[in-house]
N, C-alpha and C positions, 0 to 999 in steps of 0.2 A: 679291718679285714683287707682293705685295698693295699696297705703297706706290706702285710704278710704275703699277699698274692704276688706283688711286684718282687719281693725278696725271693719268694719261691721260684718265680720265673727266672731270675738271675742265677739262682743255684742250679736249676735244671739246665739252663743254657751253658753253664760252666762245667756240667757233668759232676756237680757236687751232690751226689745222690742222697746221702744220709741227711744232709742239710735240707734238701728238697723234701724228703719224707717228713722231717721235723716241721718245716714251715707249712706244707700243705695239710699235714695232720692238724696243726694248730688252727688253720682256717676252718677245716671241717668240724672241729670241736665246737667252733663258734656258730657255724652255719653249714649244715650238712646237705643242703640242696643245690650245691654249685657243681654241676657236671664237669666243668673243665678242671676244677680242683681235684675231683676224684680221678679224672683222666691223668692229670699231671702227677698225681701221687702214684698212679699205676706205672707211669714211665720211670719215675725214680725207683720204685720198688723193683722193677725189672732190671734197671741198671745195677742194682745190688744183688741180682740173682734170686730175689724173693718172689718166685714165680706164682705161687699160690696166692699170696697177698696181692700181687699185681692183678691176677685174674679177678679176685674179689672186688678190688677197686674199680676195675673195668665194668663189672656187672652193676655196681652202684651208679657209675656214670651213665650207663645205658638205660637204667631204670628211669633216670631223670631226663636224659636226652637220647632217645632211641636211634636218632640219625647220626650220632657221633661216631662215624665210621672209624676214626683213628683208634677208638677204644677196642673195636673188633680186631684191629691189627695187633695191638698189644696183647689182647686176650689170646689171639691165635698164636703169636710168637711164644707167649708164656706156656700155652698148652703144648706146643711142640717141644719146648725145653723140658717139660715134665713127661714127655713121651706119649702124650695123648694126641697123636697125629690126626685122628679122625675129627676131634674137636677143632684142631687148628684148621683143617680143611674147611669145616663148616663155617668158621669165623671168616676166613678169607672169601669163601663163596658168598657169604651173606653180604659182604661189601660189594662184590661184583654184581649181585642181583640188583642192588640199588643203583650202581654206577658201573656198567660193563667196561668203561674205559679207565677205571681207577688204576693208575700205574703201580703204586706201592703194593696193592693187593695182588695184581698180576705177577709182580716180581716175587712176592712172598709165596704165592701158590706155585709158581714155576719152580722155586727152590724146593718146596715140599715134594712136588712130583718128581723132580730129578733126583734129589739126594735121599729121599725117604721111601717113596713108592717105586723108584726105579723106572719111571716112565719119561724118558728124555724127550720123546716126540711130542707129548702133551705139553711139556715145558716150553718147547720151541713155539708151539701154536699160541700159548699164552702170551709170550713176549713179542711175537711177530709184529703186532700193532705198535710196539714201542721202539722199533728200530729207527724211526725218524724223530723220536722225541729228544728235545735238547737236554732233558734231565735224566732220561732213562735209557738212552741208546746204548751206552756202554754196558749196562746191566744186561740188556737184551742181546747184544752181540756176544758177550761173554757166555751167557746161557746157551746161545746157539752153538758156539765153539765147543763148550763142554759137552753138549748133547752129541756133537759129532764124534767125540771120543767114545761115548757109550754106544752110539748107534752105528758108527763106522759108515756114515752116509757118503763119505768121499775117500779117495785113496790117501795114503799117508803123506805124500808130497803136497797135495792140494791142501790138506788139513794143516800141515806145517806152515805153508804160506799164509793161511788165514791167521794162525797164531802169531806169526812174525808181524804181519800187517797190523793186527790189533795191538800188539805190544809196542810197536813203533808209534802208533797213534795215541794210545791210551795210558801206557805205563811210563811215568816220568820218574827217572831216578836222579838223585842228587849225586853227580859224579864225584864231587869233593868228598862226600861221605864214603866213597868206595875206594879210598886211597890204598886199602889193604890189597887191592887187586894189582897194584903196581908191582911189577916183577922185582924192583929194587927194595921193596918193603919186606922186611924179614918177619916171618910168622911169630917169632919169639916176642917181638915188640907188641903184639896184640894179646899176648897171654898174661894172665895174672900169675905171680909166683905161687908155687905150691907151699903149703905150710910145712915147717920143718918136722921131721919125724921125731917122736919122743926118744930120748936116749936109752 
């Protein structure tokens, strides 16, 4: 079982979702009480867009380990993908009841409030504690900027300056990959030839 778990972890880390499903499924056929295997199976299933199966795996993981908050996140994201936004909200709030400072749950809930429920100010309040976080400050700042578009809390020029400052600080482009922006570069060089018309 340990070899299967290690191989499953490697597949998951590499984004090889189908292989991860196969490997974690094999583990669970042999021993069905491993909460992390159910959770990792859920991650792989969600990577394949198999939302219902991912939710079912999360529920199994949580039956074994009710404090496995990561499974509530996957369950919530899967619920959102299936259009059940109330269930998604309940999952994210469940995590925050246990740990009010949980950054991934705050970001996921903020996204839900902004983009689904149309409540940008609630989103801003959710991410405000993350503005100084080394891992989540960019998410928090981007949420705040996007909320400003919806809420119009500042004038256009001030908002523009916030967007520019965020872009300079956080968005890193590979200039070499943008050679098509060179005025000397002809557009035709970037286009594929059209297939010949039939005679």
